[in-house]
N, C-alpha and C positions, 0 to 999 in steps of 0.2 A: 504492500498498498503505499508506503516510504517514498518508494522509488518511481512509483507510476503518477500519483497526485503532485500539485503543486505545492509547495509547503504552504502557501497562505492557505489555500483551502484544507489543509490538515490543522494548519491551527484555528482556522474558523470551526473545524467540527469539533476537535477539543475544547472549544470556548464553551461548549453546551453539557461540560462534563463535570461533575463534582470531584472535591477533590480525593475523594476515597478511589473513584475509578483512575483517576489519574494516578494515583500510586499504583494500584493494582496493573495497568498500563506498563507504567513505566520497569514493571520487573518482569514482564513478559521476554522480552529480548533486549541485545545490548542496542539493537539499532533505536529501538523507543527511548532506551534508558537517554542515549545520547542526544537525542532531538530533544527530549523535555527537560533535559540539563540545560541544552542551548539555548532556548525559548522560555527558561522558568519565568523570568520577570512577567512577560505577557500572558502566558497560560495561566497565573496564579492570580496576576489581577484580574481576569476573565473569571476565575474561580470566585475569587472574592465576591464578587457581582451574581454567580450563579447560588453562591449560601446567603446573598444577601447581608454579607458585613459592610457593604459600599451602597449608596444609592442611585450611584451611577458609573461608568466607567471614567467619566470625565474629572473623578477625584484622582489625584494624586495620592500615595502613600503617606507625608505627612497630616493631609488631612482626614484621612480616615482612620490614622491613630489617633488622631485628636476627637474625634466624635465619641472614641472609647474611653476606658478607664488608661490612661497612661500610663501608670504604673503598672500595668501587665504586658501593655505593648510596644513600650517606649523601648526595648531590647528587640524590636523586630526590624532586622536590617531589609528585608526586600518583601515582598510579597508573598512568598511562600512560608516566612516564618510569621507573616502576619494571619495569615488563613489559620495557621497551627495553633498559634497564640488564641483567637478569636471558636477553635471549631473546639482547643480543649476547655476553654471557660464555659461554654454552652452545655460541654458533656458534665462539667461538674455542677452544673446548676439542675441538673435531671436526675444527680445522684449517682450519677454513672464514670465520675472520674472523683479525685481527692480535694477536701476544702479541710478548714480547722476552726475550731472556736478561739478566738482571740479577746483580750480585754483591753480597754484602755485606761487604765488606773488614772493617768494624769488628768483626767476629767472627774475625777471625785466622786463622791458619793453621793447619795438623795436625787441624782439624773431626774427631770422631770419630762423635757422636749429636747429632742434631738435633731439636729439636719446636718447633712452633710455634705462637702464640697469636695469630691475626688478629684477631680484637677487640681485643684490648690491645696490638695490634703490634708485638711482641717476636720474636726468637727465645733458645731455648735451645740452648747447646752445649756438650758435653763434649769434651776432647782426647786426641790419643794420648800430648803430654806431660804430661797431669795438667789439674786446673784445671775451671771451668765457669764460662760466662759469660750473661748475658743481654744484649740488644743489641736496640736500637733499630730498627724496621724503618720506621717513621717518618721526612719531612722532615729532615734535619738530625740526625740521628740517632747516637748513639754507643754505647759500652757503659754500658748502666743500671745493672748491680751485677754482682758475680762475686766468686768463692769462688778460693782460692790453687791454685797446682797442689800445693803439700805438703800441702793438703787432700783435696781428692778425687783418689783415683788415676787413673794411666793409662788409657785404655781403658773409662773407667767407663760402663755404659749408665745410661741415663735413661729416667724415662716422666713423663710430664705430663698431668693431665686436671685441669677444673673448677678452677684456682688452686692446687694441689697439686701439687709436684715431688718425685720420688721417684727416687734413685739408692743405688747398692750400695757399700759399703766393705768392702774385706777385712778377713776374721773373721766374715764370715755376718751382716752388719749389713745394714739398709736402713734410710736416712736418710728423713725425713718432713719436707719443707718446705711453708709456706704460703706464698702473698701476703700480703703487711701488708693490704693494701686490702680485701682480705677476711674477715679473721678478728680479732676484737677483738686486742688487745694484751693480754699475758700469760696467754693460755688456752691449756691444752694438754690432751691425753686423758690422765687419772687412772693409767691401767693403762701405757704406756708413753711417757712424758714424754721430752724431749730431754735429751742429757746435757749436762755444762759445757764439753765438746769442742767443741759444737754451738754454743752461746751464745756463746764466744769467738771462734770462726769469724764470728758475725752482727755482734758488735762488730768484729771486723776489716774486714769489709766494710763496714759503716756506716762505718768512717774513711776509708776509701780510694774510698768514693762517697758524698761527702757531699751529695748531691740534696735538694731540698725536696720533692720530688713522691716519693710512694709505688710510681707506676709502676713496674712492674718488680722491685720490692725483695723480696725472701723472709727468712722470720723461720722458726728451726725449729718444727717443728711434732710430731712423733715420732722414736722410735728404735726400730726392729722388731729383734726379737732371733729368729733362724730355729731352729726345731727340730731342724735337724739341715744335712748341706750342701746347698745347693741349686743348681741348674743354669740357671734362666729365670725371668724375670717379665714381667708382662704388667698395667697399670694402667688399667682404664677406671674412672672415677668412679661409685657411692664402693669400689670392691672393687679389692685389690691382689690378684695371682693370683701365688703361688711355688711351684715345682715341685722337687721333688727325682727322683731315681730313681723312688720309689715312693708320691709321696703328694702331692697338691696341695693348698698350703695357701691359705686365701681371706683376708685380712685386709679389714676395715671401717676405712677411711684417716680417717673424722672421727672416729672414737672411739679410732680406735690397737689395734682388737681382734683377735685371731682367733676367725674366727664359723663356721669350716669347714674340715674336713679331709676331700680323698677319696682313697681309693685307687685308684692308677691304675696299678695294678703287675697290668695283667690281661696273658694271655699273649701275646706277640708275634711275628710271623714271623720264621722265622730262627732262632731264639733269640736275637737280638740286640735291646738295650733302649737304644739312643743316642739320645738327645733332641735334639731339633732346633730347637723353637720350642714356645709358648704361645698360647693367645688365650682370650676369654671373654666371655660375652654374659651379658644378663641370667639366662638360663635355663641356660644349659649352659658347661661346660669343654670345650676344644679342646685336645688333646695330640697336637703333630705328632712323631711318632718319626720314623727313618729310613726304614722299612720299613712304617710303617702313621698311619693316623690313626685315633684314639680320641675319640668323643664322652662326655662324662659329664653328669646333669643334675645339676644345681645343687640341686634339690629333695631331693633322695634319694642321691646320689653314684653310682646305678648307672650301669652302662656302655649307653649310647643305641644306638651305633651304632660298628664297626669296620669301618673301610676298608684292608682289606691293600692293597698297593702291587701284587698281581697281579690285583686286582679294578679297577684305575686303567687297564689297556691297553685293555679293548673298552669303547668311549663310544659314545654315539649320534650327535654330531655332529663331527666332527676340522676344523678349519681352520690349514693349513698356510701359514707364510709363507716368502718367497724373499727370503731374506737379502740376496740376490745384485741384487735389482733395487729399491733403495732410490729413492725420490724424491731428486734433487739439488737441487731447488727446491720452495720452498712453492707450494701451489696459489694461494693469495691474497698479493697485497702487505703485506711486513711480519710473516709468521708462522714462528715459530720451530718448528712443529711441521708434519708433512703427512700425509693419509692416504696406508694404503698399499694397493696397487693391485693387488702381486704375492700374491694371495691367493686360494687354491683349496679349496673346501669339500666334504668327503667324508660321506656319512651312512653310519651301521649298523656292527654291532659289527666288527670287522677289517678296518676301513678303511684299513688301511695304516699305521697310525702306529706310532713307533719305541717302545720297551719304556721307562717312568719307570724310571729305574737307583735314583732317592730320593729323596724328600720332603724339600725343603729349610725349610719354613715353610706357617703356613696364616692365613687373615685370611677372620672373618666381617662380613658387612654390619649396618649398624647397625639394621635390624631382626632381625637375629638368626638370617637364614631361609638366607641364601645363603652359601656357602662360594667361598673363592680359593683353589687349593692350589699353592704353586710347587714345583715337581720338576726335578728333572737328568736330562738334558740340555735345557735350556730351554724349559721345559714348565710351562703354564697350566691345571691343571684346574679348571672351573669345575662346582660342584653347588649347584642352585636348591632352596630348598623341603627341604633333609636330612632334615627329620623326616619325610616322605614314604616316602623311603628305608627309614628308622628302622622305621617300622610297615609294613612290607613292601609298600605301595601301587603302587610302581613300582620295577624294579632301577635298580639305577646305571647299568647299559650303555646304557640307553635312555632316561634324563632327565639324562646328565652333557653336558658339552660340553669339548672340548681345543683349547688352540691351542700347534701345534709351530712353534717358530723355525729351529733347527738341532739335529742328532744327535750334536752334540759339544761346544757351549758349556754354561757352566756357567750357571745362574739364580742372581744375586745376590742382589736383594731385591726386595719389592712392599709396595705400599701399597693399601688399599681405602677409598676415600671416595667420598661423594654417587653412586654408582653406576656410579663410572670406579676404575679399576685401573690404578696407575703399577708399571710392570715395569725393572728392569736387568737386564740380561741381557750376555755378552760379545759380541754383538752389536748392542747400541746400550738407547736407552732408549723406554719404549713408552708409550701411555697408552690403555688399552683401555675403551672406554664399553659398559655391557654392554647400552644399549636406546636407541640414537642417534634413537629416535621418541618417548622418554618425555617431554621438553617441549615437544614438537611444534615443534621450530624449523627441522624441514627433513626429506627421506626419506631414508630408510636408504642405506648404503652398498651399491653392489651385488657380490655375491661371484658369481665364477664359481661353478658346480657342476660337479664332476667326474662322470662315470657310471663310471668305473672301477671301482669296489668298491662295491656298495652293499648289501654283505653275500649277494650272490646273487639282490639284487629288481633288477627291471630299473626300477623308480622309488623315490623316497625313501620310506621309509614315511612312512602316514599320521594316525601318533599325535602328531606334531607336537613338537617339538624345541626345548628350551631357546636364549632368545637367539639367536632369529632376526634380530635388528637388530644385532648386534655391529659395534662401528665400531673398527679400529684406526690408531691414529698413531705417528706415530716422531718422536722429535727430531732436528733437523736437525744436521750438524756434530759429533754425538755418538758418533762411532764406533769413536775408538781403543781398541783391546782392553787395553792398557795402562794406560790411563787409567779406562775402564769396571771394570777388574778390582780399582780400588782403591776402589768406592764401595762401602760398607757402611753408609749409611743412607738411607733416603728417606722425604719426607714430602710428603704430598698436604695442600690446604686450597682451600677455595672458589675460589681464584682462583689458584692458583701449584702448582707440583711444586719439592722441595728436593734439593739431593744436595749433595757435593762433587764438584769438578774444576780441575784443574793450571789456576792463572792465564794462564800463557802460551798455553795450547793453548785457551781458551775462544773459542767462534765469533764473529765480528764480523759487525754491530757489537754492541756491549754495553755496557747501561747500567749506571753502578757507582752502586749506592743509597745505600752508607756507604762513608764513605774513611778515618775513624779506624785507628790500628791496634788491633788487642787486646793489653792488659795482664792479668797473672796478678791482679790487686787489688795489687800492691805498687811498681809503676811500672815491674817490669820485663817486655821482652816476651818472649812467650815462645818456646822453646829450638826448633830445630828437631832435634834428636837425642832420638828417643822412646826410653826405655831400656828394656832387656828384663825381664821379669818373670816370674815364677813364677806360674803357677794353682793356686788352692785351686778354682775352681770353673771349670766350662764349658758350652758350649752357645752358641748365637746370641745371647741374649741378655745373658747375664754374660760378655763377651768379653774377658778382660782380656789375651791374649798374643797380639790380632790384629796382624801385622806388615803393614808398609803398604808390599810390595816386589812389583814388577812383574815381570812373564813375563821380562823381560832380567836380572831382580835389581836394577834399578835404582828407588830411592825418588824419588818425583813430588818436587819442587821445591819448590811452595806450593800445595797442594791447599787450595783455601778455599771459602766457603759461595756457593753458586750457585744460581739458579732460575731459572726460565722462568716468567714473570709474565704470565698470561692475564686481569687487570685493565687491558686496551687499547682503547680506542675506535678506532675506524676515522680517518683523517686528512681531515679535511674538505674 
C-alpha cells in the first residue's frame, strides 16, 4: 500500500484513525513503523482532532496545551506526547489508570468554600471561622496571600473566574477583587469603585505577605451594592448573577455595572418559593427552587422553561446504583476511584424510580445545553439540550435520564466540568462521565438492562435515549456518612476533585502536597471554634449559618482541603 499510493493520500487516510489503531499499525511492519515515525507530528496532530483533544486543526501545540491543565501536559514536546498525556488523563478519570489522594495542609483547617485556578496553580479558600487564603498548589508552596478573619466573615461564599474573585459581606455587599497580574494598577470601575475598607485590607495583606511575585495576589476592584436582600449568587466571567426572591440581577464585573434585572417571580408549585441555587450560561439564567427549575432568557428576560418537580418523576432512562455493593479495591493498581458495576438500567416512564422530594441545585454544561439537577433523596437528573424541551420538540419524560443512589440519603453537592459530574452524597463521592466514549479512550461501561418495567413495552423504546454511555465511578475509602455530611463544597478541574475531609480519616496512602500551617494574615493560627452568627441572607450560596455538626452531634477535629489527583502516570 505504501508503495502504490501517494504519501499525501496515505496521510489523509491515517488522519481518520484513533491513536490505538496508529500504534497497532506501526507494529505491523518496518515500513509502517518508519512512515509513521517520519510523519509523526502531522499524524498525531490529526489524532488529537480525532480524539477531540483540540477543537480544530488550526490549533498549534502551545494553544492545545494551554486549553488543558498545564501541569500535566507542559512536558509534552510534540503532538504524540500530548495525545498520550491526554489519553492517560481520561483513562484515569474512568478508573482505568492511576490516581492518588493528596492534601493541601497549607490551606489550614475549617475550610468552607473552595475555588481552584489550575493554570495559575493556587487554591482560594474561605473558612468557617472567617478569613480567606490563596494557597500555592505547586511544589514547595505555602500561603501566597490572605485576608484576615475579622475582614472576611465566617462561612463566606466566594466565586472566582478569569482572575476575578467575588465574596459576600454582611450588609448586602458583594466585594470584587482582581489578580494583580491581570489588571493595571490603580484602575477601577467608575460606577462601583472599592471603598477605603477594601484598600486598607489590601495594605494589611501586602504587609503580611511581602512577596516579590504577584502570583496569587489580589487587589480591590469593586464594591457592589445589592438593590435588595439577596439569597444566592454565581459568577461565570464576565457576569455575576445575584438573586433575591423575586428578581435576578446580572452585573458586568469588568465594568462593575448592573446590566440586567430579570423578574423571576413566576408561580411556583405548592405555593412555596424557597430558593436553593442559581446558575447562568451565556444565554440563560437558571433558578433552582425547592420544587421547580425555572429557566429564563438573558435576551429578553422571558421564562423559557418551567420544570416542576412532579415532571421529574417519569423519565426516559433510570440508572439505579446498589450502594451496598461498592468496590473495595481499584480495578487497576494505584487508583483512588473504581468503576461501579452494581448499576441497573431501566427504560420508559414509570420505570420504578423513587420520588424526588426536592431539588437541591442545578448546573449547566459549558456549552449551555445540558442540565445536571441534584435532587433529594440522592438523585441526579440529567437533561440534554433542554431548549428542545422548551420548543416542545421532545417531552422531558423521553429525553432525560436519572441516576438514583438511595431512597433515603441526602444529596449534598455537585460540580459539572468537562463532561463530568462530581457528586457528594451521603453514601459516597462519585464521578459521573456523561459519555465515556467521547474521547475514544475505550469502550463504554456495560450496564445490565432490567426488563422488569419498560412502561408496558417488551423492549426498550427505539426513540433513543440520552447518555447511553454513562460511566459511574466512586472514590474509594470515602464512605463515612458523618464526614460526608460535612462536605459543603466540591470543585472539579481538568486533573482533580477537591473537597474537605477529616485529616485523620483520609484513606492511605496519601500524599501531603503542602505542609505549611495556614495563618489568618496576622501570624495567628486559625481558631477551631466557629462562632454562631445570625443570618440576614439564606440559601445554598449565601450560607452564613452553616453548622459543621455531624449526625452524632460531634464536630470533626481537623477537616482540611483534600483532593483526588488524576494527573498521575503509571509506574514504569
